[in-house]
VEXDREN-2710 file (C-alpha; in Angstrom, 1 decimal):
% VEXDREN-2710
k/r/px/py/pz
1/MET/28.1/70.0/-32.7
2/TYR/24.8/71.2/-32.3
3/ARG/25.0/72.2/-28.1
4/THR/27.7/72.9/-25.9
5/LYS/25.7/73.0/-22.4
6/THR/22.1/71.4/-21.7
7/CYS/19.0/73.7/-20.9
8/GLY/19.2/72.7/-17.4
9/GLU/22.9/73.2/-16.9
10/LEU/23.6/76.9/-16.9
11/ARG/24.3/78.8/-13.4
12/ILE/25.1/82.1/-12.2
13/ALA/28.9/81.1/-12.6
14/ASN/28.5/80.8/-16.4
15/VAL/27.6/84.5/-17.1
16/ASN/29.5/86.2/-19.7
17/GLU/29.8/82.5/-21.0
18/THR/29.3/82.3/-24.7
19/VAL/27.0/78.8/-25.4
20/THR/25.2/77.1/-27.9
21/LEU/21.5/75.3/-26.6
22/ALA/19.6/73.2/-28.5
23/GLY/15.8/72.0/-27.4
24/TRP/12.3/72.8/-27.9
25/VAL/10.3/75.6/-27.6
26/GLN/7.9/75.2/-24.8
27/THR/6.7/79.2/-24.7
28/VAL/7.1/82.4/-26.7
29/ARG/6.4/86.1/-25.0
30/ASP/6.7/89.0/-26.9
31/ILE/6.6/92.4/-25.1
32/GLY/7.5/94.6/-27.9
33/HIS/11.0/95.5/-27.7
34/LEU/11.9/92.4/-26.2
35/LEU/11.3/88.9/-26.6
36/PHE/11.6/85.8/-24.5
37/VAL/11.6/81.8/-25.0
38/ASP/11.6/79.2/-22.7
39/LEU/13.4/76.4/-24.6
40/ARG/13.6/73.3/-23.1
41/ASP/15.4/69.6/-23.1
42/ARG/15.5/66.5/-20.9
43/TYR/17.6/68.5/-18.8
44/GLY/15.7/71.7/-18.1
45/ILE/14.5/75.0/-19.2
46/THR/16.6/78.2/-19.8
47/GLN/14.8/81.5/-21.0
48/LEU/16.3/82.8/-23.9
49/SER/16.0/86.6/-24.5
50/PHE/16.0/88.2/-28.0
51/ALA/16.5/92.2/-28.1
52/LYS/15.0/94.3/-31.1
53/ASP/17.9/96.7/-31.0
54/GLY/20.6/94.2/-30.7
55/HIS/20.3/91.5/-33.3
56/ALA/17.2/92.7/-35.2
57/ALA/16.9/89.8/-37.8
58/GLU/17.3/87.5/-34.9
59/PHE/14.2/89.4/-33.1
60/GLU/12.3/88.6/-36.2
61/GLN/12.8/85.6/-36.9
62/ALA/11.9/84.6/-33.1
63/ARG/8.4/86.1/-34.1
64/GLN/7.9/83.2/-36.4
65/LEU/8.7/80.4/-33.4
66/GLY/5.8/78.1/-32.7
67/ARG/5.4/75.7/-29.4
68/GLU/7.4/72.8/-29.8
69/TYR/9.6/74.0/-33.0
70/VAL/13.0/72.4/-32.8
71/ILE/15.7/75.1/-32.4
72/GLN/19.6/75.8/-32.2
73/VAL/20.7/79.2/-30.4
74/SER/24.3/80.7/-29.4
75/GLY/24.7/83.7/-27.6
76/LYS/26.0/84.9/-24.2
77/VAL/25.0/83.9/-20.3
78/THR/24.1/87.1/-18.7
79/GLU/22.2/87.4/-14.9
80/ARG/18.4/88.0/-15.2
81/THR/17.2/91.4/-13.8
82/ALA/13.7/89.1/-12.6
83/LYS/15.0/85.7/-11.5
84/ASN/12.8/82.4/-11.4
85/ALA/13.2/80.8/-8.0
86/HIS/11.5/77.6/-9.2
87/ILE/14.0/76.3/-12.0
88/PRO/17.4/75.7/-11.3
89/THR/18.5/78.1/-14.3
90/GLY/16.4/80.9/-12.9
91/ASP/19.3/83.3/-12.5
92/ILE/20.1/83.6/-15.8
93/GLU/19.0/83.8/-19.1
94/LEU/20.5/83.6/-22.6
95/LEU/21.0/86.7/-24.9
96/VAL/21.2/85.1/-28.3
97/GLU/23.6/85.9/-31.2
98/LYS/22.2/83.5/-33.7
99/LEU/19.1/81.4/-34.5
100/THR/18.8/78.5/-36.5
101/VAL/15.3/76.7/-36.8
102/LEU/16.1/72.9/-37.0
103/ASN/12.4/71.7/-37.5
104/GLU/9.4/73.4/-37.4
105/ALA/6.2/71.6/-35.5
106/GLU/2.6/71.5/-36.1
107/THR/0.4/73.1/-33.2
108/PRO/0.4/69.9/-30.7
109/PRO/-2.9/68.6/-29.5
110/PHE/-2.5/69.3/-25.9
111/THR/0.0/71.1/-23.7
112/ILE/3.4/69.6/-23.2
113/GLU/3.1/70.7/-19.1
114/ASN/2.8/69.2/-16.3
115/GLU/-0.9/70.1/-15.9
116/SER/-1.8/69.0/-19.7
117/ASP/-5.3/69.8/-20.9
118/GLY/-4.8/66.5/-22.8
119/LEU/-6.8/63.8/-21.4
120/GLU/-5.1/60.1/-20.6
121/GLU/-6.3/58.8/-24.4
122/LEU/-5.4/61.7/-26.3
123/ARG/-1.7/61.4/-24.3
124/MET/-1.5/58.3/-24.9
125/LYS/-2.3/58.1/-29.0
126/TYR/0.6/60.9/-28.7
127/ARG/2.7/59.5/-26.1
128/TYR/6.0/60.5/-27.9
129/LEU/4.5/64.4/-27.0
130/ASP/3.3/63.3/-23.3
131/ILE/6.7/61.9/-22.5
132/ARG/8.3/65.6/-23.2
133/ARG/6.3/66.6/-20.1
134/PRO/8.5/67.4/-17.3
135/HIS/6.6/65.3/-14.9
136/LEU/6.3/61.7/-17.5
137/LYS/10.4/62.6/-18.3
138/ASP/11.4/62.9/-14.5
139/VAL/9.4/59.5/-13.7
140/LEU/11.4/57.8/-16.9
141/VAL/14.7/59.6/-15.7
142/THR/14.1/58.0/-12.3
143/ARG/13.2/54.3/-13.5
144/ALA/16.3/54.7/-15.2
145/THR/18.2/55.7/-11.8
146/MET/16.5/53.0/-9.8
147/ILE/17.4/50.3/-12.3
148/ARG/20.7/51.5/-12.1
149/ALA/21.3/51.3/-8.2
150/MET/19.9/47.6/-8.1
151/ARG/22.2/46.6/-10.8
152/GLU/25.3/48.1/-8.8
153/TYR/23.6/46.6/-5.5
154/LEU/23.4/43.3/-7.2
155/ASP/27.0/43.5/-9.6
156/ALA/28.5/43.9/-5.8
157/GLN/26.9/41.0/-4.5
158/ASN/28.0/38.7/-6.8
159/PHE/25.5/38.4/-8.9
160/ILE/25.1/37.8/-12.6
161/GLU/22.6/39.1/-15.1
162/VAL/21.9/36.5/-17.4
163/GLU/19.1/37.0/-20.2
164/THR/16.6/34.1/-20.8
165/PRO/14.5/33.7/-23.9
166/ASN/11.1/34.7/-24.8
167/LEU/10.2/32.5/-26.9
168/ILE/9.2/29.5/-24.6
169/LYS/6.8/26.6/-23.5
170/SER/3.2/27.1/-22.7
171/THR/3.4/25.9/-18.7
172/PRO/0.3/26.4/-16.3
173/GLU/1.7/29.9/-14.0
174/GLY/-1.8/31.0/-13.2
175/ALA/-2.6/32.9/-16.1
176/ARG/-3.3/33.0/-19.9
177/ASP/-0.4/32.8/-21.9
178/PHE/0.8/34.4/-24.6
179/LEU/0.9/32.3/-27.7
180/VAL/3.0/32.7/-31.0
181/PRO/2.6/30.3/-33.5
182/SER/5.6/28.7/-34.9
183/ARG/5.4/29.0/-39.0
184/MET/8.2/26.1/-39.3
185/GLN/6.1/23.8/-37.3
186/HIS/2.6/24.3/-38.1
187/GLY/0.3/23.6/-35.6
188/ASN/3.0/24.0/-32.4
189/PHE/3.2/27.3/-30.9
190/TYR/5.7/29.0/-28.4
191/ALA/4.6/30.8/-25.3
192/LEU/5.4/34.4/-24.1
193/PRO/7.0/33.9/-20.6
194/GLN/4.4/34.7/-18.0
195/SER/8.0/35.0/-16.1
196/PRO/11.1/33.3/-16.4
197/GLN/10.6/31.2/-13.4
198/ILE/11.5/27.7/-14.7
199/LEU/14.2/28.9/-16.4
200/LYS/15.6/30.5/-13.2
201/GLN/15.5/27.4/-11.5
202/LEU/17.3/25.8/-14.3
203/LEU/20.7/28.3/-14.4
204/MET/20.6/27.3/-10.6
205/VAL/20.8/23.8/-11.4
206/ALA/23.6/24.6/-13.7
207/GLY/25.8/26.1/-11.1
208/MET/25.2/29.8/-12.0
209/ASP/24.7/30.4/-8.1
210/ARG/23.1/33.9/-8.1
211/TYR/21.1/35.6/-11.2
212/TYR/19.2/38.8/-11.9
213/GLN/17.5/39.8/-14.9
214/VAL/15.6/43.0/-15.6
215/VAL/12.9/41.3/-17.8
216/LYS/9.5/41.5/-20.1
217/CYS/6.8/39.5/-18.4
218/TYR/3.7/38.9/-20.7
219/ARG/0.2/37.6/-18.9
220/ASP/-3.0/37.6/-21.6
221/GLU/-5.3/38.8/-18.6
222/ASP/-9.1/40.2/-18.6
223/PHE/-7.7/44.0/-18.2
224/ARG/-9.0/45.6/-14.8
225/GLY/-7.1/47.9/-12.4
226/ASP/-3.8/48.4/-13.5
227/ARG/-2.8/45.8/-15.2
228/GLN/-0.4/45.8/-18.1
229/PRO/-0.4/42.7/-20.8
230/GLU/3.5/43.1/-21.1
231/PHE/5.0/44.6/-17.5
232/THR/8.5/44.5/-16.5
233/GLN/10.4/42.4/-12.8
234/LEU/13.8/42.5/-11.7
235/ASP/13.9/38.5/-11.7
236/CYS/16.5/37.1/-9.1
237/GLU/17.5/33.5/-7.8
238/MET/20.0/32.6/-5.3
239/SER/21.7/28.9/-4.6
240/PHE/22.4/27.7/-1.3
241/VAL/20.0/30.2/0.5
242/ASN/17.4/30.0/3.1
243/GLN/14.8/32.4/3.8
244/GLU/17.0/34.4/6.3
245/ASP/19.5/34.9/3.4
246/ILE/17.0/36.5/0.8
247/PHE/15.7/38.9/3.5
248/GLU/19.2/40.0/3.9
249/THR/20.2/40.2/0.5
250/PHE/16.8/42.1/-0.8
251/SER/16.3/44.6/2.3
252/GLY/19.5/45.3/1.8
253/MET/19.0/46.1/-2.1
254/VAL/15.6/48.0/-1.5
255/LYS/17.1/50.4/1.6
256/HIS/20.1/50.9/-1.2
257/VAL/17.8/51.9/-4.3
258/PHE/15.8/54.5/-1.8
259/LYS/18.8/56.0/-0.4
260/LYS/20.4/56.3/-4.3
261/THR/17.2/57.7/-5.8
262/LYS/15.1/59.5/-2.7
263/ASN/18.3/59.4/-0.3
264/ILE/16.0/58.3/2.4
265/GLU/17.3/55.8/5.2
266/LEU/14.9/53.3/5.4
267/PRO/14.4/51.6/9.0
268/ASP/14.6/47.9/9.3
269/PHE/11.9/45.9/7.9
270/ILE/9.6/44.1/10.0
271/ARG/8.3/40.7/9.1
272/LEU/4.3/40.3/9.7
273/THR/2.5/36.9/9.3
274/TYR/-0.2/35.7/6.3
275/ALA/-2.6/34.7/9.1
276/ASP/-2.3/38.3/11.1
277/ALA/-2.0/40.4/8.3
278/LEU/-5.3/39.2/7.1
279/LYS/-6.6/39.0/10.8
280/TYR/-5.7/42.5/12.0
281/TYR/-5.6/44.1/8.4
282/GLY/-8.0/42.1/6.1
283/SER/-5.2/42.1/3.4
284/ASP/-2.2/40.3/2.6
285/LYS/-0.6/43.3/1.9
286/PRO/-1.9/46.2/3.9
287/ASP/-0.8/49.7/4.1
288/LEU/0.9/50.0/7.5
289/ARG/1.2/54.0/7.4
290/PHE/-1.3/54.3/9.9
291/GLU/-3.1/52.7/12.4
292/CYS/-6.7/50.9/12.3
293/LYS/-6.3/47.6/13.2
294/ILE/-9.4/44.8/12.6
295/VAL/-11.0/43.7/15.9
296/GLU/-12.4/40.6/16.3
297/LEU/-15.0/40.4/19.0
298/ASN/-16.5/36.7/18.8
299/GLU/-15.0/36.2/22.2
300/THR/-15.4/39.3/24.3
301/LEU/-18.9/40.5/22.9
302/PRO/-21.4/41.2/26.2
303/LYS/-24.2/38.8/26.1
304/SER/-27.3/40.5/24.5
305/GLU/-30.8/39.7/22.1
306/PHE/-29.2/41.3/19.2
307/PRO/-29.8/38.8/16.4
308/VAL/-27.3/39.8/14.0
309/PHE/-24.0/39.3/16.2
310/ASN/-25.6/36.0/17.9
311/ASN/-26.8/34.3/14.7
312/ALA/-23.3/35.0/13.3
313/ILE/-21.1/33.6/16.2
314/ALA/-23.5/30.2/16.5
315/ALA/-22.8/29.8/12.4
316/GLY/-19.0/30.0/12.8
317/ASN/-18.8/33.4/11.5
318/LEU/-17.1/36.3/12.4
319/VAL/-17.9/39.5/14.2
320/ALA/-15.1/42.3/14.2
321/GLY/-14.8/45.7/13.4
322/VAL/-12.1/48.8/13.4
323/LYS/-11.7/52.5/15.4
324/ALA/-12.3/55.4/13.6
325/LYS/-10.4/57.8/15.5
326/GLY/-12.0/61.0/16.0
327/CYS/-15.2/60.2/13.7
328/ALA/-17.6/60.1/16.7
329/ALA/-19.7/63.3/14.9
330/TYR/-20.1/61.6/11.8
331/THR/-23.3/62.6/10.2
332/ARG/-25.7/59.9/9.7
333/LYS/-25.1/60.6/6.1
334/GLN/-21.7/60.0/6.3
335/LEU/-22.7/57.1/8.1
336/ASP/-24.9/55.8/5.3
337/GLU/-22.2/56.5/2.8
338/LEU/-19.6/53.8/5.0
339/THR/-22.5/51.2/5.1
340/GLU/-22.9/51.3/1.5
341/PHE/-19.2/51.3/0.9
342/VAL/-19.1/48.0/2.4
343/LYS/-22.4/46.7/0.9
344/ALA/-20.7/47.0/-2.6
345/SER/-21.2/44.0/-4.8
346/HIS/-17.0/42.7/-4.6
347/ARG/-17.7/43.3/-0.5
348/GLY/-21.2/42.1/-0.5
349/LEU/-21.5/42.9/3.9
350/SER/-24.7/43.2/4.9
351/GLY/-24.6/46.3/7.0
352/LEU/-22.4/47.6/9.7
353/VAL/-23.0/48.5/13.0
354/ASN/-21.6/52.2/14.9
355/ILE/-21.1/53.2/18.2
356/LYS/-20.0/56.3/18.8
357/PHE/-18.0/57.5/22.0
358/ASN/-19.4/61.0/21.8
359/GLU/-16.6/64.4/23.4
360/ASP/-19.3/65.1/25.8
361/GLY/-18.6/61.7/27.5
362/THR/-21.9/60.3/26.1
363/VAL/-22.4/56.6/24.1
364/LYS/-24.8/56.3/21.3
365/SER/-25.3/53.4/18.6
366/SER/-27.6/52.1/16.1
367/VAL/-28.3/48.9/18.4
368/ASP/-29.3/50.9/21.8
369/LYS/-32.2/48.7/21.8
370/PHE/-30.0/45.6/22.4
371/TYR/-27.0/47.0/24.5
372/ASN/-26.9/49.2/27.2
373/GLU/-24.2/51.9/28.1
374/GLU/-22.2/49.7/29.9
375/GLN/-22.3/47.2/27.2
376/LEU/-21.3/49.5/25.3
377/ARG/-18.2/51.0/26.9
378/GLU/-17.4/47.3/27.4
379/ILE/-17.3/46.4/23.5
380/GLY/-15.1/49.9/23.4
381/LYS/-12.5/48.5/25.8
382/ALA/-11.5/46.1/23.3
383/PHE/-10.4/48.9/20.7
384/GLY/-9.5/51.2/22.8
385/ALA/-11.5/53.5/22.6
386/GLU/-11.8/57.2/23.9
387/LYS/-13.6/60.2/23.8
388/GLY/-14.4/61.1/19.6
389/ASP/-14.2/57.9/18.3
390/LEU/-16.5/56.0/16.2
391/LEU/-16.9/52.0/16.1
392/LEU/-17.9/50.5/12.7
393/ILE/-18.7/46.7/13.6
394/ALA/-19.6/44.0/11.1
395/ALA/-20.7/40.2/11.3
396/GLU/-20.6/38.1/8.2
397/LYS/-18.6/35.3/6.9
398/ALA/-14.7/35.5/8.0
399/SER/-13.4/36.3/4.5
400/LYS/-16.1/38.7/3.9
401/VAL/-15.9/40.7/7.2
402/ARG/-11.7/41.1/6.7
403/LYS/-11.9/41.8/3.5
404/SER/-14.6/44.5/3.7
405/LEU/-13.2/46.1/6.8
406/GLY/-9.5/46.1/5.5
407/ASP/-11.2/47.9/2.3
408/LEU/-12.8/50.0/5.2
409/ARG/-10.0/51.0/6.9
410/LEU/-8.2/52.4/3.8
411/GLU/-11.2/54.2/2.8
412/LEU/-11.5/56.0/6.3
413/ALA/-7.6/56.5/5.6
414/LYS/-7.8/58.4/2.5
415/ARG/-11.2/60.5/3.9
416/GLU/-9.4/61.8/7.3
417/ASN/-5.8/62.2/5.8
418/TRP/-4.4/59.6/8.0
419/ILE/-1.3/58.9/5.6
420/ALA/1.3/61.6/5.9
421/PRO/2.6/62.9/2.9
422/GLY/6.0/61.4/1.9
423/SER/5.7/58.5/4.9
424/TRP/7.0/55.0/3.9
425/SER/5.8/51.4/4.7
426/VAL/8.3/48.6/3.7
427/PHE/7.8/45.4/5.3
428/TRP/7.4/41.1/4.7
429/VAL/4.7/39.4/4.3
430/VAL/5.7/35.8/5.2
431/ASP/4.2/32.0/5.6
432/PHE/1.9/32.5/3.3
433/PRO/0.0/28.8/2.9
434/LEU/1.2/26.6/0.4
435/PHE/-2.6/25.0/-0.7
436/GLU/-6.2/27.1/-0.8
437/LYS/-9.5/25.6/-1.9
438/ASP/-11.5/26.9/-4.8
439/GLU/-14.7/28.1/-3.1
440/GLU/-17.0/27.4/-5.7
441/SER/-15.0/24.2/-7.2
442/GLY/-13.6/22.4/-3.9
443/GLU/-10.2/21.6/-5.8
444/ILE/-6.8/22.2/-4.4
445/ASN/-4.9/25.0/-6.0
446/PHE/-1.6/26.5/-5.3
447/VAL/-1.3/29.8/-3.9
448/HIS/1.7/31.2/-5.7
449/HIS/3.0/28.6/-7.8
450/PRO/3.5/24.8/-8.0
451/PHE/7.4/25.4/-7.4
452/CYS/7.2/27.2/-3.7
453/SER/8.5/24.8/-0.9
454/PRO/6.9/24.1/2.0
455/HIS/7.7/24.7/5.6
456/PRO/9.9/20.8/6.6
457/GLU/7.8/20.8/9.9
458/ASP/4.4/21.2/7.9
459/LEU/5.3/17.8/6.1
460/GLN/3.7/15.7/8.5
461/TYR/0.0/17.6/7.4
462/PHE/0.6/17.2/3.6
463/ASP/-1.3/14.4/3.3
464/SER/-3.8/14.6/6.3
465/ASP/-4.5/18.6/6.2
466/PRO/-2.9/20.1/3.0
467/LEU/-4.5/23.4/4.1
468/ARG/-2.3/23.6/7.3
469/VAL/0.7/23.3/5.1
470/ARG/2.7/27.1/5.1
471/ALA/5.1/27.3/2.4
472/GLN/8.0/29.3/2.7
473/THR/7.0/32.2/0.7
474/TYR/7.1/35.6/1.4
475/ASP/6.0/38.8/-0.5
476/MET/7.3/42.7/0.1
477/VAL/4.9/45.3/0.7
478/MET/5.3/49.2/0.1
479/ASN/2.8/51.6/0.9
480/GLY/-0.1/48.6/0.5
481/ASN/1.2/47.6/-2.4
482/GLU/2.7/44.3/-3.3
483/ILE/6.1/44.7/-5.0
484/LEU/7.9/41.4/-4.6
485/SER/7.3/38.0/-4.3
486/GLY/9.3/35.2/-3.9
487/SER/9.7/31.7/-2.4
488/ILE/12.5/29.0/-1.3
489/ARG/11.9/26.6/-3.9
490/ILE/11.3/23.0/-4.2
491/HIS/14.8/21.2/-5.2
492/GLN/14.0/17.4/-4.7
493/ARG/12.4/15.5/-7.5
494/GLU/9.9/13.7/-5.3
495/LEU/8.9/16.3/-3.1
496/GLN/7.8/18.4/-6.5
497/ASN/6.1/15.0/-8.0
498/ARG/3.8/15.2/-4.3
499/VAL/2.7/19.0/-5.1
500/PHE/1.8/18.0/-8.5
501/ASP/-0.1/14.9/-7.2
502/LYS/-2.0/16.9/-4.7
503/LEU/-2.6/19.8/-7.6
504/GLY/-4.6/16.7/-9.3
505/LEU/-2.0/16.4/-12.1
506/SER/-1.6/13.3/-13.8
507/PRO/1.9/11.7/-14.8
508/GLU/1.4/12.5/-18.3
509/ASP/0.4/16.0/-17.3
510/ILE/3.6/16.1/-15.2
511/ASP/5.9/14.8/-17.9
512/HIS/4.2/17.1/-21.0
513/LYS/4.0/20.2/-19.1
514/PHE/6.9/20.2/-16.4
515/GLY/9.2/16.8/-17.6
516/PHE/12.6/19.0/-18.7
517/MET/12.7/20.7/-15.4
518/LEU/12.3/17.0/-13.6
519/ASN/14.8/15.8/-15.5
520/ALA/16.9/18.4/-14.9
521/PHE/16.3/17.7/-11.0
522/ARG/17.6/14.3/-11.6
523/TYR/21.6/15.8/-12.3
524/GLY/21.9/17.4/-9.1
525/ALA/19.8/20.6/-8.0
526/PRO/20.9/23.0/-5.3
527/PRO/18.7/24.1/-2.1
528/HIS/17.7/27.5/-4.0
529/GLY/15.0/30.3/-3.6
530/GLY/14.6/34.2/-5.2
531/CYS/11.7/36.2/-6.0
532/ALA/10.7/38.7/-8.3
533/PHE/10.0/42.3/-8.1
534/GLY/7.2/44.5/-10.4
535/LEU/9.2/47.2/-11.0
536/ASP/6.7/48.9/-12.9
537/ARG/4.6/49.1/-9.3
538/TRP/8.1/49.9/-7.6
539/VAL/8.5/53.2/-9.8
540/MET/4.9/54.2/-10.0
541/LEU/4.7/54.3/-5.8
542/MET/8.4/56.5/-6.0
543/THR/7.4/58.6/-8.7
544/GLY/3.7/59.3/-7.0
545/GLY/1.9/57.7/-10.0
546/GLU/-1.6/56.1/-9.9
547/THR/-1.5/53.4/-12.3
548/ILE/1.1/51.7/-13.7
549/ARG/0.7/53.3/-16.9
550/ASP/2.3/56.0/-15.4
551/ALA/5.6/54.4/-14.4
552/MET/5.8/52.8/-18.3
553/ALA/7.4/54.7/-21.4
554/PHE/4.9/53.0/-24.0
555/PRO/1.8/51.3/-21.6
556/LYS/-1.1/50.2/-22.9
557/ALA/-4.7/51.9/-22.9
558/SER/-7.1/49.9/-20.3
559/ASN/-8.5/47.4/-23.3
560/GLY/-4.9/46.2/-23.9
561/ARG/-5.0/48.5/-27.3
562/ASP/-1.7/50.2/-28.0
563/LEU/-3.1/53.6/-29.2
564/MET/-0.5/54.9/-30.5
565/MET/0.7/51.8/-33.0
566/ASP/-2.9/51.0/-33.3
567/ALA/-2.1/47.8/-31.9
568/PRO/-3.2/44.7/-32.3
569/GLY/-4.5/44.8/-35.9
570/THR/-5.2/43.1/-38.4
571/VAL/-2.3/41.0/-40.6
572/ASP/-2.3/40.1/-44.7
573/PRO/-4.1/37.1/-44.9
574/LYS/-0.8/35.4/-46.7
575/GLN/1.1/35.4/-43.1
576/LEU/-1.6/33.7/-41.8
577/VAL/-1.5/30.7/-44.9
578/GLU/2.3/30.7/-44.1
579/LEU/1.5/29.9/-40.5
580/GLY/-1.4/27.7/-40.9
581/ILE/-3.7/29.5/-39.2
582/GLY/-7.4/30.6/-40.1
583/ILE/-9.5/33.0/-38.3
584/LEU/-12.8/31.8/-36.3
585/LYS/-15.7/33.9/-36.3
586/LYS/-16.7/34.2/-32.5
587/ASP/-20.4/33.9/-31.7
END
């Protein structure tokens, strides 16, 4: 037996016990007649003590230890004279009587500590060392705890876990598929699933009733933000349910996970319509941990000769703004920074109007020549402006104004520390549109995917005004991040064909891409719906990470490369011949 206790297990109650530990050397401190080693494993750190006048051979042997050596030690647990309140084992130490070096180690390329000196790319190359750092180890432990809590809850709700295949047919789901060539059928390809969407619907047709799966998904997307080519979902589906059943079931699951993982009791989740999310927060995944709603002014602006506002309203555009509470003292430099922020290319505003409600009771603005003080105060009433507040107003196309002000409220929250540490905002966004029009091509596309069921009361607009049709779709938003997306599905073959027709798919396209699914519907598909949680993003939020790479054991770098295994890479030409594949040179 290599160990009788772990390095995070010993307490004052274990004093005088003889134990054996095994782990990695974190640090060595040689003070002459005494030598101390911090020994680390997955469970924690225990201080080892070597006395020169006690066990001289072990003392001299310990002097040769280096960082990350793997060792085994046996000895007696004693109470420390200089205790360490920062670690659970800080009241004790192990007085070593026997030391065995199980494996020597080269000096690692970065320090194995929470505050490492290694840059991210270096740590990703040596990810197996990075995972030894306590924080990353704790992330993976938390991830496992969360998954265990999910399974515990879903199993108790009569869900069954069903595995679905990773080699499937390529179907259009919004992103590029990763393709896998078939050696036995030259010229034919499998696709790695972007999600098990169709398969889980077929499981409902098969009568499985309540399904879940912790599943890998794959999307060959351009890299930006915190995307990864492979990611993990908690995928779920239920039969004979409506939206209320979904909300009740998965609100309960999220509350259960929070309680089990962080001992936090979440309140009941509010529901915010998609239209209101965009109107008041400029985003379909707003962060509600702080106030600062977008206020629309088209109907309440006092008359003036200010051409920017007048021209925007005449063109059917939007005049709206946000209140930066307590920010009236912002300098010209700070205001210019905010203006440049909204003028960035991906936002594209031409500028911001500011109105300051100063602490001395005066009101000043960047448009004083067009609005008198009484008119400025009238504008302020729409925001509930008080002394010390700053109003920031934009006038452009509605989508541009909402996007930019939504980003601006988040920027202000970051600058002004409006978000309380440890606070949580979890809620549902509902009533997404079923279709949207591509601004460049004018084509009608689905917003989520083509299997979302429309609200029955909106079917009257399906042909005459399809953009008015709401879908029975829903997202769960956590601290400004979408962690769940789902819908009640179409279960009737005729309605599914109507959606495909609206998307411009020919009967041949429908049969080629979805024929197997529509054929299944001929044999009695129950009403069903479900959702999928972005597990990596949820873990990232629960553990305070900045990107989903922080929540994965072995992530890819920002360009999609696996720096540790050096993948993707070339293969033996013989393999390509077997597959009937040739490599074309790109221009």
